[in-house]
N, CA, C and O atoms as a Maestro MAE file, in Angstrom:
{
 s_m_m2io_version
 :::
 2.0.0
}

f_m_ct {
 s_m_title
 :::
 protein
 m_atom[340] {
  # First column is atom index #
  i_m_mmod_type
  r_m_x_coord
  r_m_y_coord
  r_m_z_coord
  i_m_residue_number
  s_m_chain_name
  s_m_pdb_residue_name
  s_m_pdb_atom_name
  i_m_atomic_number
  :::
  1 25 148.545 127.549 86.109 1 A "MET " " N  " 7
  2 3 149.940 127.918 86.091 1 A "MET " " CA " 6
  3 2 150.048 129.439 85.890 1 A "MET " " C  " 6
  4 15 149.479 129.997 84.951 1 A "MET " " O  " 8
  5 25 150.778 130.080 86.778 2 A "GLU " " N  " 7
  6 3 150.975 131.533 86.714 2 A "GLU " " CA " 6
  7 2 151.747 131.903 85.449 2 A "GLU " " C  " 6
  8 15 152.711 131.233 85.077 2 A "GLU " " O  " 8
  9 25 151.314 132.968 84.801 3 A "ILE " " N  " 7
  10 3 151.971 133.435 83.583 3 A "ILE " " CA " 6
  11 2 152.934 134.557 83.945 3 A "ILE " " C  " 6
  12 15 152.540 135.569 84.524 3 A "ILE " " O  " 8
  13 25 154.193 134.363 83.598 4 A "LYS " " N  " 7
  14 3 155.218 135.373 83.882 4 A "LYS " " CA " 6
  15 2 155.254 136.442 82.792 4 A "LYS " " C  " 6
  16 15 155.342 137.634 83.089 4 A "LYS " " O  " 8
  17 25 155.186 136.015 81.529 5 A "ASP " " N  " 7
  18 3 155.261 136.953 80.406 5 A "ASP " " CA " 6
  19 2 153.849 137.356 79.997 5 A "ASP " " C  " 6
  20 15 153.162 136.615 79.294 5 A "ASP " " O  " 8
  21 25 153.428 138.520 80.438 6 A "ARG " " N  " 7
  22 3 152.059 138.977 80.168 6 A "ARG " " CA " 6
  23 2 151.807 139.241 78.683 6 A "ARG " " C  " 6
  24 15 150.653 139.378 78.276 6 A "ARG " " O  " 8
  25 25 152.860 139.314 77.866 7 A "ALA " " N  " 7
  26 3 152.669 139.505 76.423 7 A "ALA " " CA " 6
  27 2 151.893 138.335 75.820 7 A "ALA " " C  " 6
  28 15 151.300 138.466 74.749 7 A "ALA " " O  " 8
  29 25 151.898 137.192 76.507 8 A "GLU " " N  " 7
  30 3 151.126 136.025 76.050 8 A "GLU " " CA " 6
  31 2 149.622 136.255 76.157 8 A "GLU " " C  " 6
  32 15 148.842 135.643 75.428 8 A "GLU " " O  " 8
  33 25 149.220 137.136 77.066 9 A "VAL " " N  " 7
  34 3 147.798 137.323 77.369 9 A "VAL " " CA " 6
  35 2 147.187 138.259 76.330 9 A "VAL " " C  " 6
  36 15 147.289 139.482 76.429 9 A "VAL " " O  " 8
  37 25 146.558 137.657 75.346 10 A "THR " " N  " 7
  38 3 145.918 138.408 74.263 10 A "THR " " CA " 6
  39 2 144.521 137.853 74.051 10 A "THR " " C  " 6
  40 15 144.176 136.797 74.581 10 A "THR " " O  " 8
  41 25 143.728 138.559 73.283 11 A "GLY " " N  " 7
  42 3 142.387 138.100 72.951 11 A "GLY " " CA " 6
  43 2 141.335 139.046 73.480 11 A "GLY " " C  " 6
  44 15 141.551 140.254 73.573 11 A "GLY " " O  " 8
  45 25 140.185 138.477 73.828 12 A "TYR " " N  " 7
  46 3 139.038 139.247 74.310 12 A "TYR " " CA " 6
  47 2 138.550 138.628 75.607 12 A "TYR " " C  " 6
  48 15 138.510 137.407 75.753 12 A "TYR " " O  " 8
  49 25 138.178 139.489 76.548 13 A "GLY " " N  " 7
  50 3 137.739 138.973 77.829 13 A "GLY " " CA " 6
  51 2 136.629 139.792 78.443 13 A "GLY " " C  " 6
  52 15 136.274 140.865 77.954 13 A "GLY " " O  " 8
  53 25 136.087 139.262 79.532 14 A "PHE " " N  " 7
  54 3 135.031 139.952 80.272 14 A "PHE " " CA " 6
  55 2 135.229 139.700 81.754 14 A "PHE " " C  " 6
  56 15 135.783 138.679 82.161 14 A "PHE " " O  " 8
  57 25 134.764 140.654 82.555 15 A "ASN " " N  " 7
  58 3 134.818 140.528 84.010 15 A "ASN " " CA " 6
  59 2 133.683 139.602 84.432 15 A "ASN " " C  " 6
  60 15 132.517 139.995 84.407 15 A "ASN " " O  " 8
  61 25 134.015 138.395 84.812 16 A "TRP " " N  " 7
  62 3 132.962 137.424 85.112 16 A "TRP " " CA " 6
  63 2 132.319 137.644 86.470 16 A "TRP " " C  " 6
  64 15 131.383 136.927 86.824 16 A "TRP " " O  " 8
  65 25 132.799 138.625 87.249 17 A "HIS " " N  " 7
  66 3 132.124 138.986 88.501 17 A "HIS " " CA " 6
  67 2 131.025 140.019 88.257 17 A "HIS " " C  " 6
  68 15 130.225 140.293 89.151 17 A "HIS " " O  " 8
  69 25 130.980 140.590 87.061 18 A "ALA " " N  " 7
  70 3 129.966 141.595 86.730 18 A "ALA " " CA " 6
  71 2 128.665 140.903 86.312 18 A "ALA " " C  " 6
  72 15 128.622 139.684 86.148 18 A "ALA " " O  " 8
  73 25 127.624 141.689 86.145 19 A "ASP " " N  " 7
  74 3 126.320 141.177 85.709 19 A "ASP " " CA " 6
  75 2 126.465 140.584 84.306 19 A "ASP " " C  " 6
  76 15 126.786 141.316 83.371 19 A "ASP " " O  " 8
  77 25 126.238 139.280 84.134 20 A "PRO " " N  " 7
  78 3 126.438 138.656 82.827 20 A "PRO " " CA " 6
  79 2 125.511 139.190 81.741 20 A "PRO " " C  " 6
  80 15 125.794 139.037 80.553 20 A "PRO " " O  " 8
  81 25 124.412 139.813 82.138 21 A "ASP " " N  " 7
  82 3 123.494 140.351 81.133 21 A "ASP " " CA " 6
  83 2 123.960 141.688 80.576 21 A "ASP " " C  " 6
  84 15 123.512 142.095 79.504 21 A "ASP " " O  " 8
  85 25 124.851 142.380 81.283 22 A "THR " " N  " 7
  86 3 125.278 143.705 80.823 22 A "THR " " CA " 6
  87 2 126.773 143.806 80.525 22 A "THR " " C  " 6
  88 15 127.194 144.725 79.823 22 A "THR " " O  " 8
  89 25 127.583 142.884 81.042 23 A "VAL " " N  " 7
  90 3 129.027 142.960 80.819 23 A "VAL " " CA " 6
  91 2 129.338 142.717 79.343 23 A "VAL " " C  " 6
  92 15 128.639 141.963 78.668 23 A "VAL " " O  " 8
  93 25 130.385 143.359 78.856 24 A "LYS " " N  " 7
  94 3 130.776 143.245 77.442 24 A "LYS " " CA " 6
  95 2 132.162 142.610 77.334 24 A "LYS " " C  " 6
  96 15 132.990 142.742 78.236 24 A "LYS " " O  " 8
  97 25 132.398 141.930 76.235 25 A "CYS " " N  " 7
  98 3 133.734 141.432 75.924 25 A "CYS " " CA " 6
  99 2 134.563 142.599 75.404 25 A "CYS " " C  " 6
  100 15 134.109 143.376 74.564 25 A "CYS " " O  " 8
  101 25 135.779 142.711 75.914 26 A "ILE " " N  " 7
  102 3 136.660 143.794 75.479 26 A "ILE " " CA " 6
  103 2 138.002 143.219 75.046 26 A "ILE " " C  " 6
  104 15 138.415 142.151 75.498 26 A "ILE " " O  " 8
  105 25 138.676 143.953 74.156 27 A "LYS " " N  " 7
  106 3 139.998 143.544 73.680 27 A "LYS " " CA " 6
  107 2 141.009 143.736 74.803 27 A "LYS " " C  " 6
  108 15 141.002 144.755 75.494 27 A "LYS " " O  " 8
  109 25 141.866 142.758 74.973 28 A "MET " " N  " 7
  110 3 142.915 142.850 75.980 28 A "MET " " CA " 6
  111 2 144.056 143.695 75.420 28 A "MET " " C  " 6
  112 15 144.795 143.251 74.541 28 A "MET " " O  " 8
  113 25 144.191 144.897 75.928 29 A "THR " " N  " 7
  114 3 145.264 145.799 75.504 29 A "THR " " CA " 6
  115 2 146.470 145.608 76.421 29 A "THR " " C  " 6
  116 15 146.319 145.121 77.541 29 A "THR " " O  " 8
  117 25 147.666 145.984 75.961 30 A "PRO " " N  " 7
  118 3 148.840 145.874 76.834 30 A "PRO " " CA " 6
  119 2 148.662 146.630 78.153 30 A "PRO " " C  " 6
  120 15 149.098 146.147 79.199 30 A "PRO " " O  " 8
  121 25 148.034 147.796 78.121 31 A "ALA " " N  " 7
  122 3 147.833 148.576 79.351 31 A "ALA " " CA " 6
  123 2 146.904 147.844 80.322 31 A "ALA " " C  " 6
  124 15 147.172 147.806 81.523 31 A "ALA " " O  " 8
  125 25 145.827 147.268 79.817 32 A "LEU " " N  " 7
  126 3 144.900 146.534 80.681 32 A "LEU " " CA " 6
  127 2 145.586 145.301 81.270 32 A "LEU " " C  " 6
  128 15 145.494 145.046 82.470 32 A "LEU " " O  " 8
  129 25 146.266 144.546 80.424 33 A "VAL " " N  " 7
  130 3 146.943 143.331 80.883 33 A "VAL " " CA " 6
  131 2 148.001 143.670 81.938 33 A "VAL " " C  " 6
  132 15 148.161 142.929 82.908 33 A "VAL " " O  " 8
  133 25 148.721 144.777 81.759 34 A "ALA " " N  " 7
  134 3 149.744 145.187 82.731 34 A "ALA " " CA " 6
  135 2 149.130 145.525 84.088 34 A "ALA " " C  " 6
  136 15 149.806 145.432 85.113 34 A "ALA " " O  " 8
  137 25 147.859 145.914 84.103 35 A "SER " " N  " 7
  138 3 147.203 146.285 85.362 35 A "SER " " CA " 6
  139 2 146.728 145.076 86.171 35 A "SER " " C  " 6
  140 15 146.364 145.223 87.338 35 A "SER " " O  " 8
  141 25 146.727 143.893 85.570 36 A "PHE " " N  " 7
  142 3 146.266 142.700 86.273 36 A "PHE " " CA " 6
  143 2 147.250 142.315 87.376 36 A "PHE " " C  " 6
  144 15 148.464 142.436 87.216 36 A "PHE " " O  " 8
  145 25 146.699 141.847 88.499 37 A "LYS " " N  " 7
  146 3 147.538 141.401 89.619 37 A "LYS " " CA " 6
  147 2 148.171 140.043 89.326 37 A "LYS " " C  " 6
  148 15 149.315 139.791 89.704 37 A "LYS " " O  " 8
  149 25 147.426 139.179 88.657 38 A "SER " " N  " 7
  150 3 147.944 137.851 88.324 38 A "SER " " CA " 6
  151 2 147.139 137.270 87.175 38 A "SER " " C  " 6
  152 15 145.981 137.628 86.960 38 A "SER " " O  " 8
  153 25 147.775 136.369 86.443 39 A "CYS " " N  " 7
  154 3 147.105 135.662 85.346 39 A "CYS " " CA " 6
  155 2 147.529 134.200 85.380 39 A "CYS " " C  " 6
  156 15 148.688 133.871 85.634 39 A "CYS " " O  " 8
  157 25 146.556 133.334 85.118 40 A "ILE " " N  " 7
  158 3 146.853 131.912 85.001 40 A "ILE " " CA " 6
  159 2 146.340 131.412 83.661 40 A "ILE " " C  " 6
  160 15 145.371 131.931 83.105 40 A "ILE " " O  " 8
  161 25 147.019 130.390 83.161 41 A "ARG " " N  " 7
  162 3 146.575 129.740 81.926 41 A "ARG " " CA " 6
  163 2 145.531 128.702 82.306 41 A "ARG " " C  " 6
  164 15 145.738 127.916 83.231 41 A "ARG " " O  " 8
  165 25 144.416 128.698 81.599 42 A "ARG " " N  " 7
  166 3 143.356 127.715 81.845 42 A "ARG " " CA " 6
  167 2 143.564 126.530 80.913 42 A "ARG " " C  " 6
  168 15 143.959 126.696 79.759 42 A "ARG " " O  " 8
  169 25 143.299 125.354 81.415 43 A "GLU " " N  " 7
  170 3 143.368 124.150 80.590 43 A "GLU " " CA " 6
  171 2 142.195 124.155 79.619 43 A "GLU " " C  " 6
  172 15 141.159 124.750 79.914 43 A "GLU " " O  " 8
  173 25 142.334 123.512 78.477 44 A "GLN " " N  " 7
  174 3 141.311 123.563 77.437 44 A "GLN " " CA " 6
  175 2 139.942 123.117 77.922 44 A "GLN " " C  " 6
  176 15 138.945 123.736 77.552 44 A "GLN " " O  " 8
  177 25 139.850 122.087 78.720 45 A "GLY " " N  " 7
  178 3 138.556 121.599 79.190 45 A "GLY " " CA " 6
  179 2 138.127 122.202 80.516 45 A "GLY " " C  " 6
  180 15 137.235 121.679 81.184 45 A "GLY " " O  " 8
  181 25 138.765 123.308 80.898 46 A "ASP " " N  " 7
  182 3 138.579 123.885 82.227 46 A "ASP " " CA " 6
  183 2 137.426 124.879 82.307 46 A "ASP " " C  " 6
  184 15 137.242 125.516 83.344 46 A "ASP " " O  " 8
  185 25 136.651 125.025 81.246 47 A "SER " " N  " 7
  186 3 135.495 125.925 81.277 47 A "SER " " CA " 6
  187 2 134.344 125.246 80.550 47 A "SER " " C  " 6
  188 15 134.540 124.258 79.844 47 A "SER " " O  " 8
  189 25 133.156 125.777 80.727 48 A "GLN " " N  " 7
  190 3 131.983 125.147 80.110 48 A "GLN " " CA " 6
  191 2 132.082 125.109 78.594 48 A "GLN " " C  " 6
  192 15 131.606 124.163 77.965 48 A "GLN " " O  " 8
  193 25 132.696 126.132 77.997 49 A "THR " " N  " 7
  194 3 132.791 126.177 76.543 49 A "THR " " CA " 6
  195 2 134.123 125.654 76.031 49 A "THR " " C  " 6
  196 15 134.256 125.377 74.839 49 A "THR " " O  " 8
  197 25 135.122 125.513 76.914 50 A "GLY " " N  " 7
  198 3 136.436 125.039 76.501 50 A "GLY " " CA " 6
  199 2 137.250 126.064 75.745 50 A "GLY " " C  " 6
  200 15 138.297 125.727 75.193 50 A "GLY " " O  " 8
  201 25 136.797 127.313 75.703 51 A "THR " " N  " 7
  202 3 137.473 128.328 74.898 51 A "THR " " CA " 6
  203 2 138.246 129.351 75.717 51 A "THR " " C  " 6
  204 15 138.954 130.178 75.143 51 A "THR " " O  " 8
  205 25 138.134 129.319 77.031 52 A "ILE " " N  " 7
  206 3 138.817 130.307 77.863 52 A "ILE " " CA " 6
  207 2 140.296 129.928 77.977 52 A "ILE " " C  " 6
  208 15 140.633 128.831 78.421 52 A "ILE " " O  " 8
  209 25 141.188 130.865 77.563 53 A "LYS " " N  " 7
  210 3 142.630 130.617 77.597 53 A "LYS " " CA " 6
  211 2 143.264 131.058 78.904 53 A "LYS " " C  " 6
  212 15 144.171 130.401 79.417 53 A "LYS " " O  " 8
  213 25 142.776 132.190 79.450 54 A "PHE " " N  " 7
  214 3 143.394 132.778 80.630 54 A "PHE " " CA " 6
  215 2 142.335 133.259 81.614 54 A "PHE " " C  " 6
  216 15 141.201 133.558 81.241 54 A "PHE " " O  " 8
  217 25 142.733 133.324 82.870 55 A "GLN " " N  " 7
  218 3 141.939 133.993 83.894 55 A "GLN " " CA " 6
  219 2 142.887 134.946 84.598 55 A "GLN " " C  " 6
  220 15 143.931 134.536 85.105 55 A "GLN " " O  " 8
  221 25 142.513 136.241 84.628 56 A "CYS " " N  " 7
  222 3 143.370 137.260 85.222 56 A "CYS " " CA " 6
  223 2 142.600 138.037 86.276 56 A "CYS " " C  " 6
  224 15 141.476 138.484 86.048 56 A "CYS " " O  " 8
  225 25 143.231 138.188 87.439 57 A "ASP " " N  " 7
  226 3 142.630 138.952 88.528 57 A "ASP " " CA " 6
  227 2 143.102 140.393 88.463 57 A "ASP " " C  " 6
  228 15 144.288 140.668 88.286 57 A "ASP " " O  " 8
  229 25 142.154 141.306 88.609 58 A "ALA " " N  " 7
  230 3 142.439 142.739 88.602 58 A "ALA " " CA " 6
  231 2 142.113 143.299 89.981 58 A "ALA " " C  " 6
  232 15 141.836 142.544 90.913 58 A "ALA " " O  " 8
  233 25 142.147 144.593 90.105 59 A "SER " " N  " 7
  234 3 141.864 145.218 91.396 59 A "SER " " CA " 6
  235 2 140.384 145.084 91.749 59 A "SER " " C  " 6
  236 15 139.531 144.910 90.879 59 A "SER " " O  " 8
  237 25 140.108 145.169 93.040 60 A "GLY " " N  " 7
  238 3 138.723 145.086 93.494 60 A "GLY " " CA " 6
  239 2 138.133 143.724 93.215 60 A "GLY " " C  " 6
  240 15 138.812 142.704 93.332 60 A "GLY " " O  " 8
  241 25 136.873 143.712 92.846 61 A "ASP " " N  " 7
  242 3 136.147 142.468 92.595 61 A "ASP " " CA " 6
  243 2 136.090 142.192 91.097 61 A "ASP " " C  " 6
  244 15 135.016 141.932 90.553 61 A "ASP " " O  " 8
  245 25 137.236 142.248 90.431 62 A "LYS " " N  " 7
  246 3 137.279 142.015 88.992 62 A "LYS " " CA " 6
  247 2 138.187 140.832 88.688 62 A "LYS " " C  " 6
  248 15 139.306 140.736 89.191 62 A "LYS " " O  " 8
  249 25 137.682 139.947 87.862 63 A "SER " " N  " 7
  250 3 138.455 138.812 87.386 63 A "SER " " CA " 6
  251 2 138.013 138.561 85.953 63 A "SER " " C  " 6
  252 15 136.829 138.359 85.684 63 A "SER " " O  " 8
  253 25 138.965 138.574 85.045 64 A "TYR " " N  " 7
  254 3 138.651 138.464 83.625 64 A "TYR " " CA " 6
  255 2 138.888 137.057 83.114 64 A "TYR " " C  " 6
  256 15 139.919 136.444 83.393 64 A "TYR " " O  " 8
  257 25 137.919 136.552 82.361 65 A "LEU " " N  " 7
  258 3 138.073 135.319 81.605 65 A "LEU " " CA " 6
  259 2 138.365 135.745 80.175 65 A "LEU " " C  " 6
  260 15 137.654 136.581 79.617 65 A "LEU " " O  " 8
  261 25 139.412 135.173 79.577 66 A "ILE " " N  " 7
  262 3 139.911 135.655 78.291 66 A "ILE " " CA " 6
  263 2 139.958 134.514 77.285 66 A "ILE " " C  " 6
  264 15 140.504 133.445 77.556 66 A "ILE " " O  " 8
  265 25 139.369 134.768 76.113 67 A "ALA " " N  " 7
  266 3 139.354 133.815 75.004 67 A "ALA " " CA " 6
  267 2 140.160 134.395 73.842 67 A "ALA " " C  " 6
  268 15 140.507 135.576 73.848 67 A "ALA " " O  " 8
  269 25 140.454 133.565 72.857 68 A "ALA " " N  " 7
  270 3 141.266 134.001 71.723 68 A "ALA " " CA " 6
  271 2 140.529 134.992 70.825 68 A "ALA " " C  " 6
  272 15 141.129 135.949 70.335 68 A "ALA " " O  " 8
  273 25 139.236 134.770 70.608 69 A "THR " " N  " 7
  274 3 138.492 135.607 69.665 69 A "THR " " CA " 6
  275 2 137.291 136.263 70.344 69 A "THR " " C  " 6
  276 15 136.846 135.836 71.409 69 A "THR " " O  " 8
  277 25 136.787 137.297 69.707 70 A "LEU " " N  " 7
  278 3 135.605 137.981 70.222 70 A "LEU " " CA " 6
  279 2 134.415 137.025 70.267 70 A "LEU " " C  " 6
  280 15 133.660 137.030 71.239 70 A "LEU " " O  " 8
  281 25 134.237 136.210 69.236 71 A "LYS " " N  " 7
  282 3 133.115 135.264 69.215 71 A "LYS " " CA " 6
  283 2 133.226 134.254 70.354 71 A "LYS " " C  " 6
  284 15 132.230 133.961 71.015 71 A "LYS " " O  " 8
  285 25 134.417 133.720 70.591 72 A "GLN " " N  " 7
  286 3 134.596 132.772 71.693 72 A "GLN " " CA " 6
  287 2 134.297 133.431 73.032 72 A "GLN " " C  " 6
  288 15 133.699 132.813 73.912 72 A "GLN " " O  " 8
  289 25 134.713 134.684 73.187 73 A "CYS " " N  " 7
  290 3 134.438 135.425 74.418 73 A "CYS " " CA " 6
  291 2 132.930 135.595 74.599 73 A "CYS " " C  " 6
  292 15 132.398 135.356 75.684 73 A "CYS " " O  " 8
  293 25 132.253 136.004 73.543 74 A "GLN " " N  " 7
  294 3 130.807 136.217 73.628 74 A "GLN " " CA " 6
  295 2 130.072 134.912 73.910 74 A "GLN " " C  " 6
  296 15 129.117 134.891 74.686 74 A "GLN " " O  " 8
  297 25 130.512 133.828 73.286 75 A "ASP " " N  " 7
  298 3 129.888 132.523 73.538 75 A "ASP " " CA " 6
  299 2 130.061 132.106 74.998 75 A "ASP " " C  " 6
  300 15 129.120 131.612 75.617 75 A "ASP " " O  " 8
  301 25 131.267 132.304 75.550 76 A "ALA " " N  " 7
  302 3 131.521 131.951 76.952 76 A "ALA " " CA " 6
  303 2 130.678 132.815 77.882 76 A "ALA " " C  " 6
  304 15 130.107 132.315 78.851 76 A "ALA " " O  " 8
  305 25 130.601 134.104 77.591 77 A "LYS " " N  " 7
  306 3 129.803 135.027 78.406 77 A "LYS " " CA " 6
  307 2 128.326 134.647 78.347 77 A "LYS " " C  " 6
  308 15 127.645 134.627 79.373 77 A "LYS " " O  " 8
  309 25 127.837 134.347 77.155 78 A "ASP " " N  " 7
  310 3 126.433 133.963 76.995 78 A "ASP " " CA " 6
  311 2 126.123 132.660 77.739 78 A "ASP " " C  " 6
  312 15 125.051 132.520 78.328 78 A "ASP " " O  " 8
  313 25 127.057 131.713 77.710 79 A "THR " " N  " 7
  314 3 126.874 130.455 78.431 79 A "THR " " CA " 6
  315 2 126.796 130.710 79.928 79 A "THR " " C  " 6
  316 15 125.954 130.134 80.617 79 A "THR " " O  " 8
  317 25 127.674 131.573 80.432 80 A "MET " " N  " 7
  318 3 127.640 131.899 81.863 80 A "MET " " CA " 6
  319 2 126.336 132.596 82.229 80 A "MET " " C  " 6
  320 15 125.755 132.323 83.279 80 A "MET " " O  " 8
  321 25 125.874 133.496 81.364 81 A "ALA " " N  " 7
  322 3 124.620 134.209 81.632 81 A "ALA " " CA " 6
  323 2 123.444 133.232 81.661 81 A "ALA " " C  " 6
  324 15 122.550 133.357 82.498 81 A "ALA " " O  " 8
  325 25 123.447 132.264 80.748 82 A "ALA " " N  " 7
  326 3 122.353 131.293 80.685 82 A "ALA " " CA " 6
  327 2 122.324 130.393 81.921 82 A "ALA " " C  " 6
  328 15 121.264 129.906 82.314 82 A "ALA " " O  " 8
  329 25 123.483 130.175 82.526 83 A "ASN " " N  " 7
  330 3 123.568 129.295 83.692 83 A "ASN " " CA " 6
  331 2 123.561 130.047 85.015 83 A "ASN " " C  " 6
  332 15 123.667 129.433 86.076 83 A "ASN " " O  " 8
  333 25 123.438 131.364 84.962 84 A "ALA " " N  " 7
  334 3 123.437 132.171 86.192 84 A "ALA " " CA " 6
  335 2 122.149 131.919 86.978 84 A "ALA " " C  " 6
  336 15 121.104 131.625 86.397 84 A "ALA " " O  " 8
  337 25 122.236 132.038 88.307 85 A "PRO " " N  " 7
  338 3 121.029 131.816 89.122 85 A "PRO " " CA " 6
  339 2 119.980 132.893 88.904 85 A "PRO " " C  " 6
  340 15 118.912 132.848 89.515 85 A "PRO " " O  " 8
  :::
 }
 m_bond[339] {
  # First column is bond index #
  i_m_from
  i_m_to
  i_m_order
  :::
  1 1 2 1
  2 2 3 1
  3 3 4 2
  4 3 5 1
  5 5 6 1
  6 6 7 1
  7 7 8 2
  8 7 9 1
  9 9 10 1
  10 10 11 1
  11 11 12 2
  12 11 13 1
  13 13 14 1
  14 14 15 1
  15 15 16 2
  16 15 17 1
  17 17 18 1
  18 18 19 1
  19 19 20 2
  20 19 21 1
  21 21 22 1
  22 22 23 1
  23 23 24 2
  24 23 25 1
  25 25 26 1
  26 26 27 1
  27 27 28 2
  28 27 29 1
  29 29 30 1
  30 30 31 1
  31 31 32 2
  32 31 33 1
  33 33 34 1
  34 34 35 1
  35 35 36 2
  36 35 37 1
  37 37 38 1
  38 38 39 1
  39 39 40 2
  40 39 41 1
  41 41 42 1
  42 42 43 1
  43 43 44 2
  44 43 45 1
  45 45 46 1
  46 46 47 1
  47 47 48 2
  48 47 49 1
  49 49 50 1
  50 50 51 1
  51 51 52 2
  52 51 53 1
  53 53 54 1
  54 54 55 1
  55 55 56 2
  56 55 57 1
  57 57 58 1
  58 58 59 1
  59 59 60 2
  60 59 61 1
  61 61 62 1
  62 62 63 1
  63 63 64 2
  64 63 65 1
  65 65 66 1
  66 66 67 1
  67 67 68 2
  68 67 69 1
  69 69 70 1
  70 70 71 1
  71 71 72 2
  72 71 73 1
  73 73 74 1
  74 74 75 1
  75 75 76 2
  76 75 77 1
  77 77 78 1
  78 78 79 1
  79 79 80 2
  80 79 81 1
  81 81 82 1
  82 82 83 1
  83 83 84 2
  84 83 85 1
  85 85 86 1
  86 86 87 1
  87 87 88 2
  88 87 89 1
  89 89 90 1
  90 90 91 1
  91 91 92 2
  92 91 93 1
  93 93 94 1
  94 94 95 1
  95 95 96 2
  96 95 97 1
  97 97 98 1
  98 98 99 1
  99 99 100 2
  100 99 101 1
  101 101 102 1
  102 102 103 1
  103 103 104 2
  104 103 105 1
  105 105 106 1
  106 106 107 1
  107 107 108 2
  108 107 109 1
  109 109 110 1
  110 110 111 1
  111 111 112 2
  112 111 113 1
  113 113 114 1
  114 114 115 1
  115 115 116 2
  116 115 117 1
  117 117 118 1
  118 118 119 1
  119 119 120 2
  120 119 121 1
  121 121 122 1
  122 122 123 1
  123 123 124 2
  124 123 125 1
  125 125 126 1
  126 126 127 1
  127 127 128 2
  128 127 129 1
  129 129 130 1
  130 130 131 1
  131 131 132 2
  132 131 133 1
  133 133 134 1
  134 134 135 1
  135 135 136 2
  136 135 137 1
  137 137 138 1
  138 138 139 1
  139 139 140 2
  140 139 141 1
  141 141 142 1
  142 142 143 1
  143 143 144 2
  144 143 145 1
  145 145 146 1
  146 146 147 1
  147 147 148 2
  148 147 149 1
  149 149 150 1
  150 150 151 1
  151 151 152 2
  152 151 153 1
  153 153 154 1
  154 154 155 1
  155 155 156 2
  156 155 157 1
  157 157 158 1
  158 158 159 1
  159 159 160 2
  160 159 161 1
  161 161 162 1
  162 162 163 1
  163 163 164 2
  164 163 165 1
  165 165 166 1
  166 166 167 1
  167 167 168 2
  168 167 169 1
  169 169 170 1
  170 170 171 1
  171 171 172 2
  172 171 173 1
  173 173 174 1
  174 174 175 1
  175 175 176 2
  176 175 177 1
  177 177 178 1
  178 178 179 1
  179 179 180 2
  180 179 181 1
  181 181 182 1
  182 182 183 1
  183 183 184 2
  184 183 185 1
  185 185 186 1
  186 186 187 1
  187 187 188 2
  188 187 189 1
  189 189 190 1
  190 190 191 1
  191 191 192 2
  192 191 193 1
  193 193 194 1
  194 194 195 1
  195 195 196 2
  196 195 197 1
  197 197 198 1
  198 198 199 1
  199 199 200 2
  200 199 201 1
  201 201 202 1
  202 202 203 1
  203 203 204 2
  204 203 205 1
  205 205 206 1
  206 206 207 1
  207 207 208 2
  208 207 209 1
  209 209 210 1
  210 210 211 1
  211 211 212 2
  212 211 213 1
  213 213 214 1
  214 214 215 1
  215 215 216 2
  216 215 217 1
  217 217 218 1
  218 218 219 1
  219 219 220 2
  220 219 221 1
  221 221 222 1
  222 222 223 1
  223 223 224 2
  224 223 225 1
  225 225 226 1
  226 226 227 1
  227 227 228 2
  228 227 229 1
  229 229 230 1
  230 230 231 1
  231 231 232 2
  232 231 233 1
  233 233 234 1
  234 234 235 1
  235 235 236 2
  236 235 237 1
  237 237 238 1
  238 238 239 1
  239 239 240 2
  240 239 241 1
  241 241 242 1
  242 242 243 1
  243 243 244 2
  244 243 245 1
  245 245 246 1
  246 246 247 1
  247 247 248 2
  248 247 249 1
  249 249 250 1
  250 250 251 1
  251 251 252 2
  252 251 253 1
  253 253 254 1
  254 254 255 1
  255 255 256 2
  256 255 257 1
  257 257 258 1
  258 258 259 1
  259 259 260 2
  260 259 261 1
  261 261 262 1
  262 262 263 1
  263 263 264 2
  264 263 265 1
  265 265 266 1
  266 266 267 1
  267 267 268 2
  268 267 269 1
  269 269 270 1
  270 270 271 1
  271 271 272 2
  272 271 273 1
  273 273 274 1
  274 274 275 1
  275 275 276 2
  276 275 277 1
  277 277 278 1
  278 278 279 1
  279 279 280 2
  280 279 281 1
  281 281 282 1
  282 282 283 1
  283 283 284 2
  284 283 285 1
  285 285 286 1
  286 286 287 1
  287 287 288 2
  288 287 289 1
  289 289 290 1
  290 290 291 1
  291 291 292 2
  292 291 293 1
  293 293 294 1
  294 294 295 1
  295 295 296 2
  296 295 297 1
  297 297 298 1
  298 298 299 1
  299 299 300 2
  300 299 301 1
  301 301 302 1
  302 302 303 1
  303 303 304 2
  304 303 305 1
  305 305 306 1
  306 306 307 1
  307 307 308 2
  308 307 309 1
  309 309 310 1
  310 310 311 1
  311 311 312 2
  312 311 313 1
  313 313 314 1
  314 314 315 1
  315 315 316 2
  316 315 317 1
  317 317 318 1
  318 318 319 1
  319 319 320 2
  320 319 321 1
  321 321 322 1
  322 322 323 1
  323 323 324 2
  324 323 325 1
  325 325 326 1
  326 326 327 1
  327 327 328 2
  328 327 329 1
  329 329 330 1
  330 330 331 1
  331 331 332 2
  332 331 333 1
  333 333 334 1
  334 334 335 1
  335 335 336 2
  336 335 337 1
  337 337 338 1
  338 338 339 1
  339 339 340 2
  :::
 }
}
C-alpha cells in the first residue's frame, strides 16, 4: 500500500540493491525520506526477518528496506547478506 504521509516513514534502512557486505544501515531523516519516489508499507510477514516496515524507491538503482530500529535493520541486512548468491 502506497504511503501518502511520508512522516510515517521513520527508522533505519539500507539500500538493498547495494553490496550487502558493505552497505550500512542509516537513519531515515526527513530530507532523505522526502527524496524517495515512492514508499510502500510492508506486511509483517513480508520479509525473511519480519522486521521490515517500509520499502522506498529512490533515484537510480536504489531501494531502501526500512525497519523500526537499528538492530532490526542490521539483522535484516545480515540475513540478506547470508542468503546472497
